[in-house]
TIRO-2110 file (N, C-alpha, C; in Angstrom, 1 decimal):
// TIRO-2110
112.3, 65.9, 107.1, N, 1, A
111.2, 66.7, 107.3, CA, 1, A
110.1, 66.6, 106.0, C, 1, A
108.7, 66.5, 106.7, N, 2, A
108.0, 66.5, 105.9, CA, 2, A
107.5, 68.0, 105.4, C, 2, A
106.3, 68.0, 104.3, N, 3, A
106.0, 69.1, 103.7, CA, 3, A
105.2, 70.0, 104.6, C, 3, A
104.5, 69.6, 105.2, N, 4, A
103.5, 70.4, 106.6, CA, 4, A
104.4, 70.7, 107.7, C, 4, A
105.5, 70.2, 107.9, N, 5, A
106.5, 70.9, 108.8, CA, 5, A
107.1, 71.8, 108.5, C, 5, A
107.3, 72.2, 107.1, N, 6, A
108.0, 73.3, 106.6, CA, 6, A
107.0, 74.8, 106.8, C, 6, A
105.7, 74.4, 106.9, N, 7, A
104.9, 75.2, 107.1, CA, 7, A
104.9, 76.0, 108.4, C, 7, A
105.1, 77.1, 108.8, N, 8, A
105.2, 77.5, 110.1, CA, 8, A
104.0, 78.6, 110.2, C, 8, A
103.4, 78.6, 111.4, N, 9, A
102.1, 79.6, 111.7, CA, 9, A
102.9, 80.8, 111.8, C, 9, A
102.1, 81.8, 111.5, N, 10, A
102.5, 83.1, 112.1, CA, 10, A
102.2, 83.6, 113.5, C, 10, A
102.6, 84.4, 114.1, N, 11, A
102.6, 84.7, 115.4, CA, 11, A
101.0, 84.9, 115.7, C, 11, A
100.3, 85.3, 115.0, N, 12, A
98.7, 85.7, 115.4, CA, 12, A
98.0, 84.3, 115.5, C, 12, A
98.5, 83.1, 115.1, N, 13, A
97.8, 81.7, 115.5, CA, 13, A
97.1, 81.4, 114.1, C, 13, A
97.3, 82.0, 113.1, N, 14, A
96.6, 81.5, 111.8, CA, 14, A
97.6, 81.2, 110.5, C, 14, A
97.2, 80.7, 109.6, N, 15, A
97.9, 80.4, 108.5, CA, 15, A
97.8, 81.7, 107.3, C, 15, A
96.9, 82.4, 107.6, N, 16, A
96.5, 83.5, 106.8, CA, 16, A
97.4, 84.6, 106.9, C, 16, A
97.2, 85.5, 106.1, N, 17, A
98.0, 86.7, 105.9, CA, 17, A
97.5, 87.8, 106.6, C, 17, A
98.0, 89.0, 107.0, N, 18, A
97.3, 90.0, 107.6, CA, 18, A
96.3, 91.0, 106.5, C, 18, A
95.6, 91.8, 106.7, N, 19, A
95.1, 92.7, 106.1, CA, 19, A
96.2, 93.8, 105.6, C, 19, A
96.0, 94.1, 104.3, N, 20, A
97.1, 95.3, 103.8, CA, 20, A
96.1, 96.3, 102.8, C, 20, A
97.0, 97.2, 102.8, N, 21, A
96.6, 98.4, 101.7, CA, 21, A
95.7, 97.9, 100.7, C, 21, A
96.0, 96.9, 100.0, N, 22, A
95.3, 96.6, 98.8, CA, 22, A
93.7, 96.2, 99.1, C, 22, A
93.8, 95.5, 100.4, N, 23, A
92.5, 94.9, 100.8, CA, 23, A
91.6, 96.3, 101.3, C, 23, A
92.1, 97.4, 101.8, N, 24, A
91.2, 98.3, 102.3, CA, 24, A
91.1, 99.2, 101.1, C, 24, A
91.7, 99.3, 100.0, N, 25, A
91.4, 100.0, 98.8, CA, 25, A
90.5, 99.4, 98.1, C, 25, A
90.3, 98.0, 98.1, N, 26, A
89.2, 97.1, 97.5, CA, 26, A
88.0, 97.5, 98.1, C, 26, A
87.9, 97.3, 99.2, N, 27, A
86.7, 97.6, 100.1, CA, 27, A
86.4, 98.9, 99.9, C, 27, A
87.0, 100.1, 99.9, N, 28, A
86.6, 101.6, 99.7, CA, 28, A
86.1, 101.8, 98.4, C, 28, A
86.7, 100.9, 97.4, N, 29, A
86.2, 101.1, 96.0, CA, 29, A
84.8, 100.5, 95.9, C, 29, A
84.6, 99.1, 96.4, N, 30, A
83.6, 98.5, 96.2, CA, 30, A
82.5, 99.5, 96.9, C, 30, A
82.7, 100.2, 98.3, N, 31, A
81.7, 101.1, 99.0, CA, 31, A
81.3, 102.1, 97.8, C, 31, A
82.5, 103.0, 97.6, N, 32, A
82.2, 104.1, 96.6, CA, 32, A
81.1, 103.8, 95.5, C, 32, A
81.2, 102.7, 95.0, N, 33, A
80.9, 102.3, 93.5, CA, 33, A
79.4, 101.5, 93.4, C, 33, A
78.9, 101.3, 94.9, N, 34, A
77.4, 100.6, 94.8, CA, 34, A
76.8, 101.3, 95.9, C, 34, A
75.4, 101.3, 95.9, N, 35, A
74.6, 101.7, 96.8, CA, 35, A
74.0, 100.7, 97.7, C, 35, A
73.8, 101.2, 99.0, N, 36, A
73.2, 100.3, 99.8, CA, 36, A
74.1, 99.2, 100.7, C, 36, A
75.2, 99.7, 100.6, N, 37, A
76.5, 98.6, 101.2, CA, 37, A
76.2, 98.5, 102.6, C, 37, A
76.4, 97.3, 103.1, N, 38, A
76.5, 97.1, 104.6, CA, 38, A
77.5, 96.0, 104.6, C, 38, A
78.2, 95.9, 105.8, N, 39, A
79.3, 95.3, 106.3, CA, 39, A
78.7, 94.1, 107.0, C, 39, A
79.3, 92.7, 107.0, N, 40, A
79.5, 92.0, 107.8, CA, 40, A
80.5, 91.2, 108.2, C, 40, A
80.9, 91.3, 109.5, N, 41, A
82.1, 90.8, 110.1, CA, 41, A
82.0, 89.4, 110.3, C, 41, A
83.1, 88.5, 109.4, N, 42, A
83.2, 87.3, 109.8, CA, 42, A
84.3, 87.2, 110.6, C, 42, A
84.0, 86.4, 111.6, N, 43, A
85.4, 86.1, 112.8, CA, 43, A
86.3, 85.4, 112.3, C, 43, A
87.3, 85.6, 113.1, N, 44, A
88.7, 84.7, 112.6, CA, 44, A
88.6, 83.4, 113.0, C, 44, A
88.9, 82.5, 112.2, N, 45, A
89.3, 81.2, 112.6, CA, 45, A
91.0, 80.8, 112.3, C, 45, A
91.0, 79.5, 112.6, N, 46, A
92.4, 78.6, 112.8, CA, 46, A
93.2, 78.9, 111.5, C, 46, A
92.2, 79.2, 110.4, N, 47, A
92.8, 79.3, 109.1, CA, 47, A
92.8, 80.7, 108.4, C, 47, A
91.8, 81.5, 108.6, N, 48, A
91.8, 82.9, 108.3, CA, 48, A
91.6, 83.8, 109.3, C, 48, A
92.2, 85.1, 108.9, N, 49, A
92.0, 86.2, 109.8, CA, 49, A
90.5, 86.8, 109.6, C, 49, A
90.2, 87.6, 110.4, N, 50, A
88.9, 88.4, 110.3, CA, 50, A
88.7, 89.1, 108.9, C, 50, A
87.6, 88.8, 108.5, N, 51, A
87.3, 89.3, 107.2, CA, 51, A
86.0, 89.8, 107.3, C, 51, A
85.6, 90.9, 106.3, N, 52, A
84.3, 91.7, 106.3, CA, 52, A
83.7, 91.4, 104.9, C, 52, A
82.5, 90.8, 105.0, N, 53, A
82.1, 90.9, 103.6, CA, 53, A
81.0, 92.0, 103.5, C, 53, A
81.3, 92.8, 102.6, N, 54, A
80.4, 94.0, 102.0, CA, 54, A
79.2, 93.4, 100.9, C, 54, A
78.1, 93.9, 101.2, N, 55, A
77.0, 93.5, 100.4, CA, 55, A
75.9, 94.6, 100.1, C, 55, A
76.0, 94.8, 98.7, N, 56, A
75.2, 95.9, 98.3, CA, 56, A
74.1, 95.8, 98.1, C, 56, A
73.2, 96.5, 97.6, N, 57, A
71.8, 96.5, 97.9, CA, 57, A
70.9, 95.6, 96.9, C, 57, A
71.7, 95.1, 95.9, N, 58, A
71.5, 94.1, 95.2, CA, 58, A
71.8, 92.5, 95.2, C, 58, A
72.5, 92.4, 96.4, N, 59, A
73.1, 91.2, 96.8, CA, 59, A
74.8, 91.0, 96.5, C, 59, A
75.0, 91.7, 95.6, N, 60, A
76.5, 91.6, 94.8, CA, 60, A
77.4, 91.9, 96.1, C, 60, A
78.3, 91.2, 96.6, N, 61, A
79.2, 90.9, 97.6, CA, 61, A
80.6, 90.9, 97.1, C, 61, A
81.5, 91.1, 98.3, N, 62, A
82.9, 91.0, 98.2, CA, 62, A
83.4, 90.8, 99.6, C, 62, A
84.6, 90.1, 99.7, N, 63, A
85.1, 89.6, 101.0, CA, 63, A
86.6, 90.0, 100.9, C, 63, A
86.9, 90.7, 102.2, N, 64, A
88.3, 90.9, 102.2, CA, 64, A
88.8, 91.0, 103.6, C, 64, A
90.3, 90.8, 103.9, N, 65, A
90.4, 90.8, 105.4, CA, 65, A
90.5, 92.1, 106.1, C, 65, A
90.2, 92.0, 107.4, N, 66, A
90.4, 93.4, 107.9, CA, 66, A
91.2, 93.2, 109.3, C, 66, A
91.5, 94.4, 109.9, N, 67, A
92.4, 94.4, 111.1, CA, 67, A
91.4, 94.0, 112.1, C, 67, A
90.8, 92.8, 112.6, N, 68, A
89.9, 92.5, 113.5, CA, 68, A
88.7, 93.4, 113.3, C, 68, A
88.0, 93.0, 114.3, N, 69, A
86.5, 93.4, 114.4, CA, 69, A
86.5, 95.2, 114.6, C, 69, A
87.6, 95.4, 115.3, N, 70, A
87.7, 96.8, 115.3, CA, 70, A
88.0, 97.6, 113.8, C, 70, A
88.7, 97.0, 112.9, N, 71, A
89.2, 97.5, 111.6, CA, 71, A
87.6, 97.7, 111.0, C, 71, A
86.8, 96.6, 110.9, N, 72, A
85.8, 96.6, 110.2, CA, 72, A
84.5, 97.4, 110.9, C, 72, A
84.5, 97.6, 112.1, N, 73, A
83.6, 98.9, 112.8, CA, 73, A
84.7, 100.1, 112.2, C, 73, A
85.9, 100.5, 112.4, N, 74, A
86.4, 101.8, 112.0, CA, 74, A
86.2, 101.8, 110.1, C, 74, A
85.9, 101.0, 109.5, N, 75, A
85.7, 101.1, 108.2, CA, 75, A
84.3, 101.5, 108.0, C, 75, A
83.4, 100.6, 108.7, N, 76, A
82.0, 101.1, 108.6, CA, 76, A
81.7, 102.8, 109.1, C, 76, A
82.3, 103.1, 110.2, N, 77, A
82.3, 104.6, 110.4, CA, 77, A
82.8, 105.4, 109.7, C, 77, A
83.9, 105.3, 109.0, N, 78, A
84.7, 105.8, 108.1, CA, 78, A
83.6, 106.1, 106.7, C, 78, A
82.8, 105.2, 106.4, N, 79, A
82.2, 105.5, 105.3, CA, 79, A
80.7, 105.4, 105.4, C, 79, A
80.4, 105.5, 107.0, N, 80, A
79.0, 105.7, 107.2, CA, 80, A
78.2, 104.6, 106.7, C, 80, A
78.4, 103.3, 106.7, N, 81, A
77.6, 102.1, 106.4, CA, 81, A
77.5, 101.3, 107.6, C, 81, A
76.2, 100.6, 107.7, N, 82, A
76.2, 99.6, 109.1, CA, 82, A
76.8, 98.5, 109.0, C, 82, A
77.2, 98.0, 110.2, N, 83, A
78.0, 96.9, 110.1, CA, 83, A
77.7, 96.2, 111.4, C, 83, A
77.6, 94.7, 110.9, N, 84, A
76.9, 93.6, 111.5, CA, 84, A
77.8, 92.7, 111.9, C, 84, A
77.5, 91.6, 112.9, N, 85, A
78.4, 90.5, 113.1, CA, 85, A
77.5, 89.4, 112.6, C, 85, A
78.3, 88.6, 111.6, N, 86, A
77.5, 87.7, 111.1, CA, 86, A
77.1, 86.6, 111.7, C, 86, A
77.8, 86.4, 112.8, N, 87, A
77.6, 85.2, 113.9, CA, 87, A
76.3, 85.4, 114.6, C, 87, A
75.9, 86.7, 114.5, N, 88, A
74.6, 87.1, 115.3, CA, 88, A
73.6, 87.3, 114.5, C, 88, A
73.5, 87.8, 113.3, N, 89, A
72.7, 88.1, 112.4, CA, 89, A
72.6, 87.2, 111.1, C, 89, A
73.8, 86.8, 110.7, N, 90, A
73.7, 85.9, 109.5, CA, 90, A
73.7, 86.9, 108.3, C, 90, A
73.8, 86.1, 107.1, N, 91, A
73.8, 87.0, 106.0, CA, 91, A
72.3, 87.4, 105.5, C, 91, A
72.3, 88.3, 104.9, N, 92, A
70.9, 88.8, 104.4, CA, 92, A
70.3, 88.1, 103.2, C, 92, A
69.0, 87.8, 102.7, N, 93, A
68.4, 87.0, 101.9, CA, 93, A
69.0, 87.4, 100.5, C, 93, A
69.0, 88.8, 100.3, N, 94, A
69.6, 89.2, 99.0, CA, 94, A
70.8, 88.6, 98.6, C, 94, A
71.6, 88.3, 99.5, N, 95, A
73.2, 87.8, 99.1, CA, 95, A
72.6, 86.4, 98.7, C, 95, A
71.8, 85.5, 99.2, N, 96, A
71.7, 84.2, 98.8, CA, 96, A
71.2, 84.5, 97.7, C, 96, A
70.0, 85.1, 97.2, N, 97, A
69.4, 85.4, 96.0, CA, 97, A
70.2, 85.8, 95.0, C, 97, A
71.3, 86.6, 95.3, N, 98, A
72.3, 87.0, 94.1, CA, 98, A
73.1, 85.7, 93.7, C, 98, A
73.6, 85.0, 94.9, N, 99, A
74.2, 83.6, 94.3, CA, 99, A
73.7, 82.5, 93.7, C, 99, A
72.4, 82.6, 93.9, N, 100, A
71.8, 81.6, 93.2, CA, 100, A
71.5, 82.4, 91.6, C, 100, A
71.3, 83.6, 91.4, N, 101, A
71.1, 84.0, 90.3, CA, 101, A
72.5, 83.8, 89.3, C, 101, A
73.7, 83.9, 90.1, N, 102, A
74.7, 84.0, 89.5, CA, 102, A
75.0, 82.3, 89.1, C, 102, A
74.5, 81.4, 90.0, N, 103, A
74.6, 80.1, 89.8, CA, 103, A
73.8, 79.5, 88.4, C, 103, A
72.4, 80.2, 88.4, N, 104, A
71.7, 79.7, 87.2, CA, 104, A
72.5, 80.4, 85.7, C, 104, A
73.0, 81.6, 85.7, N, 105, A
73.7, 82.0, 84.9, CA, 105, A
74.7, 81.6, 84.1, C, 105, A
75.6, 81.0, 85.6, N, 106, A
76.8, 80.0, 84.8, CA, 106, A
76.3, 78.6, 84.3, C, 106, A
75.1, 78.2, 84.9, N, 107, A
74.6, 77.1, 84.2, CA, 107, A
74.1, 77.0, 82.7, C, 107, A
73.6, 78.3, 82.5, N, 108, A
72.9, 78.5, 81.6, CA, 108, A
74.3, 78.7, 80.3, C, 108, A
75.1, 79.1, 80.7, N, 109, A
76.5, 79.3, 79.5, CA, 109, A
76.9, 77.9, 79.2, C, 109, A
76.8, 76.9, 80.3, N, 110, A
77.4, 75.7, 79.7, CA, 110, A
76.8, 75.1, 79.1, C, 110, A
END
């Protein structure tokens, strides 16, 4: 038996784990500690479950698993934040700007 033969897919068809309470707590803390947060649903793939990326007003972001698109919409409704499907809208420019700033900061440190 080879290494890869030992790895079994979960019943949901991905190799990823499902969303759990730790994920939900992290998302809630991010929403409560930042302003202007928006949620972007990232679709399920063969490797990962559905995830949601939360993006704050300054472009800071975090990503965690959710229980499908309905879980992301429920999170948005619970915390009164807008929810978008990234496949339809793409990511906002402020996220790309934030990533660019972080990359420059890392380069300066080295």
